[in-house]
C-alpha positions in Angstrom: -12.1 1.1 23.7 -15.0 -0.7 21.9 -14.1 1.4 18.8 -10.9 -0.7 18.2 -11.5 -2.6 15.0 -9.1 -4.2 12.6 -9.4 -3.1 9.0 -7.8 -3.9 5.6 -4.4 -3.8 7.3 -4.2 -3.3 11.1 -6.1 -0.9 13.1 -6.4 2.8 12.7 -7.8 5.6 14.7 -7.9 9.5 15.0 -5.1 10.5 17.3 -6.5 11.5 20.9 -9.8 10.4 20.0 -9.8 6.5 19.1 -5.9 6.5 19.0 -4.9 6.8 22.4 -1.7 5.3 24.5 -4.3 3.2 26.4 -5.9 1.8 23.2 -2.6 1.2 21.7 -1.5 -0.7 24.5 -4.5 -2.7 24.6 -3.9 -3.7 20.8 -0.2 -4.5 21.7 -1.2 -6.7 24.6 -3.9 -8.5 22.3 -1.0 -9.1 19.8 1.3 -10.5 22.7 -1.4 -12.8 23.7 -1.6 -14.0 20.0 2.3 -14.4 19.5 2.7 -16.3 22.9 -0.3 -18.7 22.1 0.5 -19.2 18.5 4.1 -18.5 17.4 7.5 -19.2 19.0 7.6 -16.1 21.3 11.3 -16.8 21.8 11.9 -15.4 18.3 10.8 -12.0 19.5 8.8 -9.2 17.8 10.5 -6.4 16.0 8.8 -2.9 16.3 8.9 0.1 14.0 7.3 3.4 13.6 6.9 5.9 11.2 7.0 10.1 11.1 3.5 10.6 12.8 3.0 12.5 15.9 4.3 10.5 18.8 4.8 7.6 16.9 8.1 6.7 18.8 6.5 7.0 22.1 3.8 4.7 21.0 6.3 2.2 19.7 8.3 2.4 23.0 4.8 1.8 24.8 4.0 -1.3 22.7 7.8 -2.6 23.3 6.9 -2.3 27.1 3.7 -4.3 26.8 5.0 -6.9 24.6 8.0 -7.5 26.7 5.8 -7.8 29.9 4.6 -11.0 28.4 8.1 -12.5 28.4 8.7 -11.7 24.8 12.0 -10.2 23.5 11.7 -7.1 21.5 13.9 -5.2 19.0 12.5 -1.7 19.0 13.8 0.4 15.9 16.2 3.4 16.8 14.7 5.7 14.2 11.8 6.0 11.8 11.4 3.3 9.1 9.1 2.2 6.1 6.8 -0.6 6.9 8.5 -2.8 4.4 11.8 -2.4 6.3 10.1 -4.2 9.2 8.4 -6.8 7.2 11.9 -7.7 5.6 13.8 -7.7 8.9 11.0 -9.9 10.5 11.4 -12.7 7.8 15.4 -12.1 7.6 15.8 -12.7 11.4 13.2 -15.2 11.6 11.2 -13.1 14.1 7.7 -14.1 15.5 6.3 -11.2 14.0 6.4 -7.2 13.9 4.4 -4.3 14.7 4.7 -1.0 12.8 3.1 2.2 14.5 1.6 3.9 11.3 -1.5 5.0 9.7 0.1 4.3 6.2 -1.6 6.8 3.8 -4.3 8.5 6.2 -4.5 12.1 7.1 -2.1 13.3 9.8 -5.0 13.1 12.3 -4.7 9.5 12.2 -2.4 6.9 13.5 -2.3 3.1 13.7 -0.7 -0.3 14.4 0.0 -2.9 11.6 0.8 -6.3 12.5 3.4 -8.1 10.2 3.4 -11.8 10.4 6.6 -14.1 10.5 6.6 -14.7 6.8 7.2 -10.7 6.4 4.1 -9.2 5.3 0.4 -8.4 6.2 -1.4 -10.8 8.6 -3.6 -13.3 6.9 -7.3 -13.1 7.5 -6.9 -16.1 9.8 -4.2 -14.5 12.0 -6.3 -10.9 12.1 -9.1 -13.2 13.3 -7.1 -14.6 16.1 -5.8 -11.2 17.0 -9.3 -10.0 17.3 -10.4 -12.9 19.4 -7.5 -12.0 21.9 -8.5 -8.2 21.5 -12.0 -9.2 22.7 -10.7 -10.9 25.8 -8.4 -7.7 26.8 -11.2 -5.4 26.1 -13.4 -7.3 28.8 -10.6 -7.8 31.2 -8.2 -4.9 30.6 -4.5 -4.6 30.2 -3.0 -6.6 33.3 -0.7 -4.6 35.4 2.3 -6.5 34.7 5.7 -4.7 34.7 7.7 -4.2 31.6 11.1 -6.3 31.4 13.2 -3.9 29.8 16.1 -6.1 29.6 14.1 -7.7 27.0 14.0 -4.7 24.7 17.1 -4.2 22.5 17.5 -1.5 19.8 17.4 -2.3 16.2 19.0 -0.4 13.2 16.4 -1.1 10.3 17.6 0.9 7.4 21.2 -0.9 6.5 20.2 -4.3 6.0 16.9 -3.3 4.5 19.0 -1.2 1.9 21.4 -3.9 1.4 18.6 -6.5 0.5 17.0 -3.9 -2.1 20.3 -3.5 -3.7 20.5 -7.1 -5.0 17.2 -6.6 -6.9 18.0 -4.8 -10.3 20.9 -4.7 -13.0 22.7 -1.6 -11.8 25.0 -1.4 -14.7 21.8 -1.2 -17.4 20.7 1.6 -15.0 23.9 3.6 -14.8 24.5 3.3 -18.8 20.8 4.8 -19.5 22.1 8.0 -17.7 18.5 8.8 -16.3 18.0 11.6 -13.7 15.3 11.0 -11.0 13.6 12.8 -8.2 12.1 11.2 -5.3 9.2 12.6 -3.0 8.6 10.6 0.3 6.1 13.1 1.1 7.7 13.8 4.7 7.1 10.0 5.2 9.6 7.3 6.5 10.8 6.2 3.1 12.8 9.6 3.2 16.4 9.0 1.9 16.1 5.5 0.8 16.0 5.6 -2.8 18.2 8.5 -3.3 20.9 6.4 -1.3 20.5 3.4 -3.1 20.9 5.3 -6.6 23.6 7.7 -5.5 25.6 4.7 -4.1 25.5 3.3 -7.4 26.7 6.0 -9.4 23.1 7.6 -10.4 21.5 10.9 -10.1 18.5 11.0 -7.4 17.5 14.2 -5.5 14.9 14.4 -2.9 12.0 16.7 -2.1 9.9 16.7 1.1 12.4 14.5 2.8 12.1 16.0 6.2 9.8 14.6 9.2 6.7 16.6 9.3 3.9 14.9 11.4 1.4 17.1 9.6 2.7 15.8 5.9 3.2 19.5 4.8 -0.6 20.0 5.0 -1.4 17.0 2.3 -2.6 13.6 2.6 0.6 11.2 2.3 -1.0 9.4 -0.5 0.7 9.2 -3.8 -2.1 10.2 -5.9 -3.4 13.4 -7.3 -3.8 16.3 -6.1 -1.4 15.3 -3.1 1.8 14.7 -5.5 1.7 18.5 -7.1 4.7 19.2 -5.5 6.7 16.2 -7.2 5.2 17.3 -10.6 6.6 20.6 -10.3 9.8 19.4 -9.2 10.2 17.1 -12.3 9.3 20.0 -14.7 11.6 22.5 -12.7 14.3 20.1 -12.8 14.0 18.4 -16.0 14.2 15.0 -14.5 13.5 12.0 -16.4 11.0 10.7 -14.0 9.9 11.2 -10.4 8.8 8.6 -8.0 6.6 9.0 -4.7 6.0 6.9 -1.6 3.2 7.1 0.8 3.6 7.7 4.7 5.0 4.5 5.5 6.7 3.7 2.4 4.6 0.7 1.1 2.8 2.5 -2.0 4.1 4.0 -4.9 3.0 6.9 -7.3 5.1 8.5 -10.1 5.5 11.3 -12.5 6.5 11.3 -16.2 9.1 13.7 -17.4 6.5 15.8 -19.1 4.7 16.3 -15.8 2.0 13.7 -16.5 0.8 11.5 -13.6 1.3 8.1 -13.8 -1.4 6.4 -11.7 -0.9 3.1 -9.7 -2.7 1.0 -12.4 -0.3 2.1 -14.9 2.6 1.5 -12.9 1.2 -2.1 -12.2 0.8 -2.6 -15.6 4.3 -1.5 -16.6 5.8 -3.7 -14.0 3.7 -6.6 -15.1 4.9 -5.9 -18.7 8.5 -5.8 -17.2 8.8 -8.9 -15.0 6.4 -11.2 -16.9 7.3 -9.9 -20.4 10.7 -8.3 -20.9 12.5 -10.3 -18.2 10.2 -13.3 -18.7 10.5 -14.5 -15.2 8.1 -17.4 -13.8 5.0 -17.1 -11.9 1.2 -16.1 -12.1 -0.2 -12.6 -11.5 -2.4 -11.5 -8.8 -4.7 -8.2 -8.5 -7.3 -7.0 -6.2 -10.9 -6.4 -7.3 -10.5 -2.7 -8.2 -7.7 -2.9 -10.5 -7.5 -2.1 -14.3 -8.6 -4.9 -16.7 -5.3 -4.2 -18.6 -3.7 -6.6 -16.1 -6.2 -9.2 -17.6 -4.9 -8.7 -21.2 -1.3 -8.8 -20.1 -1.8 -11.9 -18.2 -3.3 -13.4 -21.2 -0.6 -12.1 -23.5 2.1 -13.5 -21.4 0.4 -17.0 -20.7 0.1 -16.3 -17.0 -2.7 -17.4 -14.8 -4.5 -14.5 -13.2 -5.9 -14.4 -9.8 -8.6 -11.8 -8.5 -8.9 -11.5 -4.9 -10.8 -8.8 -2.6 -9.5 -5.5 -1.6 -6.6 -5.7 0.8 -3.1 -6.8 0.2 -3.3 -9.4 2.9 -5.3 -11.5 0.3 -2.7 -11.2 -2.3 -0.1 -12.0 0.3 -2.0 -15.3 1.2 -2.1 -16.1 -2.6 1.9 -15.6 -2.7 2.2 -17.7 0.2 0.5 -20.6 -1.3 1.2 -20.5 -5.1 4.0 -19.1 -7.4 3.0 -15.6 -7.8 5.3 -13.4 -9.7 3.8 -10.1 -8.9 0.5 -8.8 -7.1 -0.8 -5.3 -7.0 -3.7 -3.5 -5.8 -5.4 -0.1 -6.7 -3.7 1.8 -4.3 -0.1 1.6 -5.4 0.9 -1.3 -3.2 2.7 -4.0 -5.3 4.9 -7.1 -4.3 7.0 -9.7 -6.3 8.1 -12.8 -5.6 11.8 -11.6 -6.2 11.5 -10.1 -2.7 8.8 -10.4 -0.2 5.1 -11.2 -0.5 4.8 -7.6 0.6 4.3 -4.0 -0.8 7.3 -1.7 -1.2 7.4 1.7 -2.9 11.2 1.7 -3.0 11.2 -1.7 -4.9 8.5 -0.7 -7.2 10.7 2.6 -8.1 13.4 0.5 -8.5 11.9 -2.0 -11.0 10.3 1.0 -13.1 13.7 2.9 -13.4 15.1 -0.7 -14.7 12.3 -0.8 -17.1 13.1 2.6 -18.4 16.7 1.7 -18.8 15.9 -1.6 -20.5 14.0 0.2 -23.1 15.6 3.6 -23.1 12.3 5.2 -22.9 10.4 7.5 -20.3 7.2 6.3 -18.5 5.1 8.2 -20.9 6.4 6.4 -23.9 6.2 3.2 -22.4 2.5 3.9 -21.5 1.9 4.8 -25.3 3.3 1.5 -26.4 1.2 -0.2 -24.0 -1.9 1.4 -25.1 -1.0 0.7 -28.7 -0.9 -2.9 -28.3 -3.5 -3.4 -25.4 -6.0 -0.3 -25.9 -6.5 2.6 -23.7 -7.7 2.3 -20.1 -8.4 5.5 -18.1 -9.2 5.2 -14.5 -10.4 7.4 -11.9 -11.6 7.3 -8.1 -13.5 9.8 -5.9 -13.9 9.4 -2.1 -17.2 10.4 -0.8 -17.4 11.4 3.0 -21.1 10.6 3.6 -23.8 10.8 6.4 -24.4 7.7 8.3 -26.8 5.1 6.2 -25.4 6.5 3.0 -22.8 4.1 2.1 -25.3 1.4 2.5 -27.8 2.7 0.5 -25.2 3.4 -2.2 -24.4 -0.2 -2.3 -28.0 -1.4 -2.2 -28.8 1.1 -5.2 -26.1 -0.3 -7.6 -26.7 -3.9 -6.6 -30.4 -3.4 -7.6 -31.1 -5.4 -10.7 -33.5 -2.7 -11.7 -30.9 -0.3 -12.5 -30.2 -0.8 -16.2 -28.3 2.4 -17.3 -25.8 4.9 -16.0 -26.0 8.4 -18.0 -26.2 6.7 -21.5 -24.4 3.6 -20.7 -26.2 0.3 -20.3 -25.5 -1.8 -17.3 -24.5 -5.4 -18.7 -23.3 -6.9 -15.6 -22.4 -6.9 -11.9 -19.8 -8.5 -9.7 -20.0 -8.2 -5.8 -16.8 -9.8 -4.8 -16.0 -6.7 -2.5 -18.4 -3.7 -2.8 -20.3 -3.8 -6.1 -18.8 -3.3 -9.6 -21.0 -2.5 -12.5 -20.2 -3.0 -16.0 -21.2 -0.5 -18.6 -21.4 -2.0 -21.9 -18.2 -2.0 -24.1 -17.3 1.5 -22.2 -16.0 -0.1 -19.0 -16.8 -0.3 -15.3 -17.9 1.7 -12.3 -17.6 0.4 -8.7 -18.5 1.5 -5.0 -17.1 0.3 -2.1 -17.2 1.4 1.6 -13.5 2.0 2.8 -11.9 -0.5 5.3 -9.9 2.2 7.1 -11.9 5.5 6.8 -15.4 6.5 7.1 -15.6 7.1 3.3 -17.5 5.4 0.2 -15.0 5.0 -2.7 -16.1 5.3 -6.3 -13.8 4.0 -8.9 -14.3 3.7 -12.7 -12.3 2.7 -15.7 -13.5 3.3 -19.3 -11.4 3.7 -22.7 -11.6 7.5 -22.5 -10.7 9.8 -20.1 -13.8 12.1 -20.6 -16.2 9.1 -20.1 -14.4 8.3 -16.8 -15.0 11.5 -15.6 -18.6 11.8 -16.7 -19.4 8.4 -15.0 -17.5 9.3 -11.6 -19.4 12.8 -11.6 -22.8 10.9 -12.3 -22.3 8.3 -9.8 -21.3 10.9 -7.2 -24.5 12.8 -7.9 -26.7 9.5 -7.6 -25.0 8.7 -4.1 -25.7 12.2 -2.8 -29.3 12.1 -3.9 -30.0 9.0 -2.2 
């Protein structure tokens, strides 16, 4: 049980190794202790789950543990995306929420996310308190308190969630554009949501990979290349105007243009900033995490908005959104939130706004990107994840932090930042960054330059340097 550690968004572990029913009950008891001591437990806790193996049974076990503390529980009667629980927690005034999910991690993983009363990721201060309670539980164990099943009630999560999302966009403008879309939930818990919203408003939206599959069809349920190849093929075969994709628990977005080109999360975030701060001219600042494209900096300047940069993890953006007027905040992984809805990531919301942007201008995603690049310059981003031997991640961070490193390939090192990991600036070309993952045993290498071939060269070179350490 000593392996239980909270990462950037909750606790995750490998099923039957770290993620066991016993460990899940331990985490649930720690959350129950936090709620009883720091929230109004009478308001209850909402519990949801995704499509992963035994997620429904783990959720039921967590409900029993929470109820044993005397806290009312509303347990989802079907799988649902994480943002649905976040919305319902805030909408119903609950004390908090739990989602049994490992988000975008491979199928071997599962996890538990805690959603605070304001309807988003637990702030670092709340995570610290839950971790303190976890230390106590790990030392003393989960007491043999019988569940109070009379305190556990069913929850239908999808209908009220969809009703809330339906109010966010201009449906007449969308209908008049006559675009055709296809949605790919990657066998995850966002299945059926976007198609239902678009169809009930007179639009075409088909779906692929919408069935429950705890193995996610053999791919990682993360909406980036190469995992969304099935969506690319569907867009081309069906001649759709765009394809949208969600990760395993429905809070991260990916997209495919009508010509089959992948639209990466940085480009999606930039287009949504352009749409909300520019086209719709809505008030508020902009927030981004440390690994996000510098194009956001230029957009913020163009629209006269203050830009806030935070460490990696949406909880830091959420913290800003609760304290200040942040119109939109986003992270490198495709998690984007807006003050028009919740201080929370939501793939379905992002897809709706992208569709509205297309309808507003009557252009495809690729055409919109061309317009952005023409005004602000080209930004080409890439990322590789390296599974390394013990100690190599630390060596890599130390190597790129060393002031004696003055060149990568033929590019001069002109500066560094260490807000989260280490980011190295490469003259006028762009930057490269190395950072240890907060959820998996990986070193992530990120780069952005003005040319796609330069980005590929930098990623290849840094990967080789890391392996040679």
